[in-house]
Each structure stands twice: as C-alpha cells, then as structure tokens.
C-alpha positions, 0 to 999 in steps of 0.5 A: 500495506493492507490487513484485508480491511484498510489499506495504508500507502507509504512513501520514503518510510512515512504513511501518505495515504489510507483508505477502505480495502474496497476503494482502493481495489476498485481504484488501484492496480496493485503488484506485491513488493519484490523481495529485495525491496521494502515497503519503506523504499521510493 
C-alpha cells in the first residue's frame, strides 16, 4: 500500500516492511492488486 510518499508491505494481513516510495520504485516491480483480492491476502 502506498500514499505516494511511503510504501508499506503486508503479508498475511500484517505489516512486514515499509520504506520511502522513491526507494521502492527504484528497487521493486509493482502490480495492482486484483479486484477480487485484498491487500491482506498472501
């Protein structure tokens, strides 16, 4: 999840890591969460 400045990574509904959005954009590939899946799914 991101507010455009900060990115938070979740697994199993729990926060596992967070970082600056610029760092995340430079180091990770992102895909939108499908409509039938929530951000709390593994």
